[in-house]
C-alpha positions, -999 to +999 in steps of 0.1 A: -283-597+224-295-564+236-275-535+224-273-504+246-283-474+226-274-441+242-303-417+248-303-384+229-286-357+248-262-380+265-227-393+255-208-423+267-173-419+281-146-444+275-153-458+310-189-464+301-203-435+321-229-413+306-222-376+306-244-347+296-229-323+271-224-287+283-252-267+269-248-230+263-281-211+262-278-181+239-303-154+231-299-129+203-316-096+208-312-069+181-281-087+167-263-088+201-257-120+220-268-117+256-239-139+266-215-113+254-231-086+276-212-081+308-226-064+339-216-029+347-187-027+371-198+007+385-233-001+397-223+002+435-208+036+428-240+047+410-261+035+440-239+056+463-242+087+441-280+082+440-281+079+478-260+111+482-282+130+458-314+118+474-301+128+508-292+163+496-327+167+480-344+157+512-322+181+531-332+210+508-368+201+511-365+200+549-348+235+548-376+249+526-403+235+549-385+250+579-383+284+562-420+282+553-434+270+586-410+292+606-417+324+586-435+341+614-402+344+634-376+340+606-390+367+584-386+396+608-353+383+621-338+380+586-352+413+576-338+430+607-303+415+600-303+426+564-315+461+571-290+462+600-261+453+577-272+480+553-275+507+581-242+495+598-220+523+583-243+549+600-237+533+634-200+532+627-200+569+618-217+576+652-190+557+669-163+579+652-179+610+667-180+595+702-216+580+704-220+546+721-232+518+698-265+514+716-273+551+713-262+552+676-284+522+669-314+538+686-309+571+667-306+553+633-337+532+639-357+562+650-347+582+619-356+552+597-390+548+614-396+585+610-388+584+572-411+553+567-439+571+587-436+602+566-439+582+534-469+564+547-485+597+558-478+611+523-497+582+507-526+583+533-541+616+521-547+607+484-557+572+494-584+585+518-596+608+490-599+580+465-618+558+491-642+586+497-649+589+460-656+551+456-692+554+443-682+581+417-651+561+407-672+529+402-697+548+380-669+563+359-653+529+354-686+514+342-690+542+317-654+538+304-655+501+301-689+497+285-672+487+253-663+454+269-699+446+278-705+425+247-673+404+249-679+398+286-715+387+280-703+362+254-678+348+278-706+345+305-728+327+280-701+302+272-693+296+308-730+290+315-733+266+286-702+247+297-707+248+334-743+254+342-749+268+377-766+246+402-801+254+411-802+272+444-830+281+468-839+315+481-809+334+495-809+342+532-792+373+545-769+366+574-760+394+597-724+394+610-718+400+646-696+431+652-676+411+678-668+385+652-656+412+628-634+427+655-620+392+663-612+385+626-594+419+624-574+411+655-564+377+640-549+395+610-534+425+629-518+407+659-493+386+639-483+417+619-477+438+650-458+411+667-436+406+636-430+443+635-419+443+671-395+414+665-381+432+634-374+465+654-359+446+683-337+425+660-326+457+641-317+476+673-298+447+689-279+438+657-268+474+651-257+478+687-237+445+688-226+440+652-189+447+660-189+422+689-208+396+668-183+399+640-153+395+664-169+364+679-176+348+645-140+355+634-125+341+667-147+310+664-124+297+637-092+281+648-070+285+618-057+318+604-071+312+570-105+304+584-105+337+603-094+357+573-120+341+551-148+348+577-137+384+580-136+388+542-171+373+539-185+397+565-169+427+550-179+418+514-215+412+524-216+446+541-199+464+512-220+448+485-253+453+503-245+490+512-233+497+476-263+480+460-289+497+482-272+531+478-270+529+440-305+515+436-319+542+459-304+569+438-317+553+406-351+549+421-353+585+432-343+596+396-369+572+381-396+585+404-387+621+395-388+613+358-421+595+362-436+624+381-424+648+354-439+626+327-473+624+344-473+661+350-467+668+313-496+646+302-520+660+328-522+630+350-536+636+386-513+635+416-480+631+397-458+635+428-477+607+446-472+583+418-436+593+414-430+585+450-449+552+446-426+544+417-395+551+437-406+528+465-419+499+445-389+498+421-369+481+449-388+450+438-375+439+404-401+432+377-430+430+402-428+466+414-429+483+380-457+459+369-478+471+399-471+507+391-482+502+355-515+485+366-521+513+391-515+540+365-539+523+341-566+520+368-563+556+378-562+567+342-595+549+334-611+570+362-594+603+356-588+605+319-616+611+294-610+581+271-593+546+272-564+556+248-556+585+270-558+562+301-533+538+284-509+566+276-494+569+311-487+532+317-473+528+282-448+557+287-439+544+322-432+509+308-409+524+282-391+544+309-388+514+333-376+492+305-348+516+296-339+520+333-338+482+340-320+471+309-296+499+301-292+525+328-290+504+359-266+478+345-242+505+332-242+524+366-240+494+389-213+477+368-203+441+364-194+436+401-230+440+414-249+429+382-268+397+388-282+373+363-318+384+354-329+348+353-314+342+388-331+374+401-365+363+386-362+328+402-352+343+436-381+368+434-406+341+426-393+318+453-391+343+482-424+358+472-440+324+474-423+316+506-425+348+526-450+370+507-445+407+498-417+412+524-399+382+508-401+401+475-383+430+490-356+407+505-351+386+474-322+405+458-303+412+491-305+375+499-292+367+464-263+391+470-255+374+504-256+339+489-234+351+459-208+365+482-207+335+505-205+309+477-179+331+460-156+329+490-163+292+498-159+280+462-139+307+443-140+305+406-107+298+388-100+323+361-094+305+328-087+320+294-100+306+262-074+294+236-068+319+208 
């Protein structure tokens, strides 16, 4: 008699039916049973957050691209608006004495252009003199810097050993057509002239219509709170920009006077010219004083008899500029207009990369505008630390 033997892995039920046992596959990884690990319940929320962040990043990148590729028109327009906000109180003063806004704007722009032209004319004379002495200056620089001949030759030998120059045939002199030179000059000059025209036109029209523009922006909001907020933003931007430019101008004039006096005492040539250069370039944080120090060292190499004497003027200027930037300016401007040095540095690097030297001039005013706007849209709640 055959006896039915159940196969391994199967069991017989009382009714004679074969059933497979329920098998539970378990894996143990690092002492944790994978069957005990439950899926995260917030994965859809994480995906939504990731999508929002990615969209915002793409929006920021698109805005940066638009600012970069549209700099030929955006740069003079933004510069005209910021300068117009700064010069706005002068137009308002003209209105108080009975001058029409258009005439006041034209007078203010004309005076500003005359001041800029006078400064450029002041720099033109010594610059022309230095250009005329170019051969003499080159020979003097070679004589002063002969101590660096040996280190430079060693560096050239190392470069030749690491990256040998490719063999080249006989050089051929190529004469450049004067028409091509004129065309290249026009390619560089034409955009600059057109941007200057756009800047002047923007400045005049903004100064002449700033009151009307402010009224239209305020009325564009429906609610009373929205109108009051817009009015406060406009007034605070104007007040902060005017206060900052006025205080920084006084500080720069004082710094230029101190620099000129220091250069005169040590026998440096053209102290008044370099004092004025210091006052102008100090509007650019960090970068402006660095340019002045490099220029002083270059002129000192030519004009002073030795390298230690040439390094004296830039060293003294760096000490004066450091004291002004870290102690004098913060104490005069106060906490209301004091910005984070790290934020100013990032803004200076970003706008210089985006819009060039003019972007460096506009970096701090743009930071002030952004600071005021964000301060009104997202005000900080004052909180006190527990004692």
